[in-house]
N, C-alpha and C positions, 0 to 999 in steps of 0.2 A: 601200777600196782608193781612194777618192778621195784620202788624204791619199798612196798611193804614188804617185801618179800626180803629184800636185804635188809631192815630194819631187824626181822627173826632173825638172822644171823649173828648181827651185829651185836644186838641183847641178847644171847644165850650168855648163863654166868659165867662166861671167860674172859678174858683181859680181852685179846687180840683172834679171828677168825684163825680157826686152823686151815692146813692146806687143803684139804677135802670141798672145805666151805667156801674160800677163795676161788679154786677152780669152778666151783658149780656158778658165782656170781660174777666171773670172766665170759662164761662161758652163755650165761642170760642178755649179757650186755654187750656179745658180740652179733647172741641172736637178735635181740631187738633192733640193734642200731645200726649195725652194720652192712643188712642186704642194704636199708632204706639210703644210706649213705650211696652206696656203689650206686646203686640206681638214678638218682638226682646227679651225682658226678656225670654217668653217661648221658642222662638228657641235658645237661650242662653243655657237654661236648657236641655231641649233635644240635643243638640249638647254636653253639660258637662255629662248628662249622656250615649249617645257612647263613650265616649273616658274611661269613667269609666268599660264598660261591654267591649272593649277592650284590657282595659292593664290589668285588672284581678289580682286585689289586691287581697294579701289573708286580712281575718278577720281583725288581727293585726295591718295592715298599717293605719285604718282607715283614707281612702284618702276622700279629700276636696278638688275638681274641681272649679275652676271658669273662665269664657271664657264670654272673650271682644270681640264681634264682630268689624272686622278691613273692613270689607267690606261695602261701602258707604252705606247711609240709602235709595239712591234712586233707587239700583241694589237689595238693598233687600223689594222692594215693591213691585217689579217685583215675587217673591214669591208665588206661593202660599200656602194657608190656612196652608196645615201640608206635607211640602214635604217628601221623603224620605231621610234619611239622611244617607253618608257613609263617610270611611277616604277615603283621596286620597293619595295614601302613606305607608311607613312604620310608625311604633313607635321606630327608634334609640332613638329619645329623648324625655323626656317623658314631661317637659312641654318647653313652648315656641313658636314661632311661628307656624302654622301646616294650611295645606289644606283641606275643606270636601265639600262633593260633595250634595249635594242638588239639587233631581230628584222631576219635576213637571210633570209626564205625559212622552214623549216624551226630553223632555229638560232635561239638567243636567247645574247646577247651582255652579260656583266653590266658594265658601265661605273660607276667609282670619277670621283667628282667633288666636286672643294669649292665651296661655290654663295658667294658674298659678295653679299649685299643690302646696300640704300641706299634707303628709303625713310622718310615719314614718319607720323608716330603721333602719337596727344595725350596732353596731361599736365596736371594741377591747374595752376591758376595760382598757386590758395592751398590754408590750409588748409580741407576740405571736413568738415563733421561727419558722424556717422551717420544718416540717417533724413532727410538733404536732399534735394532735388531738383534738380537740377546746371540751370543754365544757361550759355547762351554765352560771357558773362564769364568763368566760370571754367574757362575751359581754353584751352588753349596749343597751338597747334603745333610741335614738334620733329622734326627730320631729323637722321638721321643711323644708322651699319650696326645691324642686326637680328642680329649675332652673338650677343650673350648677350641679347637679347628674350624677357622672360614672355609663357609661353603666353596666350593670348587677348588678346590687345592687340590694341588700336581701332583701326584705321584711319580710320573716317568717324564723322564727329563726330555724325553722327544718331543713331548709335548709343549716345549719350550724352545726349546736351538733354532735357531732362524724366523721366530716369530719375531713381533714389531710387538713396544711397550707401548699402550695405549696412553700409560699417565707417568709423574716421576715416581718411581720407586725405592725406597729406601734398604741402606746394608744391610741384611739381616731378617730384611720383611717376609714371610713367607707368601710363595706367589702361588695365583690365582685366576683360573679359568677367565675372567674376567678383565685383569690387568692386561692380556697380551691379545694377537690379535693376528692369522696369515698376514703373511705376505700379499700384497696386490699384485698379481700377473696382469692385470687389465682393469684403466684406468679410464671413468668415463668420458669421451669426447675427444680419445687417442684411435687414433688410424688399427685394425685389429688386421690379421692373416686367418680368414675363415679355412679349415679344411674338413674339404667332404671325402671318406672314404668310404667305397663301397667294392663290389666282387672284382676281383683286380684291378681296381682303378683308385686314383685319388688327384682329386679336386682339390686348386687353391685361388679363394679369390678374397677382396679387400671390400673391408666393412667398417664401420663408424659404431664406434662399445657406447651404448645408454647407458650402461652400471658399472661399478667398480664389484673387479673379483676378483677371490682369493684362487689359489689353485683349487681343480677341482668344482668352484663352484660355479654355478649356470648364472649365465647374464643375456641381456638379449642386446642382438647387434643391427646397427640397418646397414642393408643393402646398398648400392651406387643405387637401385633400382626404386626404393622408399620403401621396399620392403622388410618388417623387422621378424628376425626369428631366435630362437634361443639356440643358447649352443654352450659346451662347459670347456672353463678355462682349464689348458692343459699346460702351458708356459708362459712367459712374459710375450703379450703384447699376442698370444694365440688362443683360437676357440677350436672345438671341432665341434662337429653338426650330424646329429644322430639320425636314424630316421626314428617318424615318431612311431 
C-alpha cells in the first residue's frame, strides 16, 4: 500500500518530488513503521529483563543481554499491548535460540528469540593440580560472549576461592562447578566432636564419622554406644546435632 502511494508521487510529471510530497511520504513512513518498531523494541527489552531475572547473575558478572525476535512481524502484531512473559523450558544453555511464552488473557503465544549474552566469568591464571585448594591469585576474570560457554560456568569468585580442584586445570581454562568441590570438614572413619545445643546448655560428645562431608553438609556419625545419628558439619572435625 505504502509503495503504491509513493509511486504515485514519484511518477508525477516532475523529476523530483516537491517538498510537500516528500513530507507526506515521510509522515506515512513514520505512521506505518515507527510505532511497530518501537513496540518490538519494548518487547525485546522485556524479554531481556525476563532472562536476566531467571539467570540470576551475580553483580561481578555485569551481564549484557540482547534479544532478537525471530517470530514474524505478522504474528507479533496479534499480541496484546503488554503480554505476561514466561520462559518455555529450562536454561541449560545461556545464549542462543530460546522460546518465550507471551500470555494475553487465556491465549498463549510462543515467541522464538535469539539471545546474545556478554558477561564476565573466571578462568585459571596458571596450571592447577588435582587436590589443590584455589586461592585468589590463581584465577583471573575474562569477559566475552557466552555463545559457547560450558555448562556450570562460574561467575562468582567466592564460589571458587577455597574450593578444591578435582582434576588438573589448564591455564586459561574456564572454571566450572564440576571441576571443584568444597573442602572436606569431616572424613569417614575419623573422630568427630558432636555438639548438642539446647535452651541454655551445650553438650559435646565424641563419635566416628561414617561419611565424608564438606561444610554445611549432612553426615552420619556413630556414637560410642553404636547409635547412628545425622548431623551437620560446621567446622573441621565438628558436627552439630539438631532436634528433628
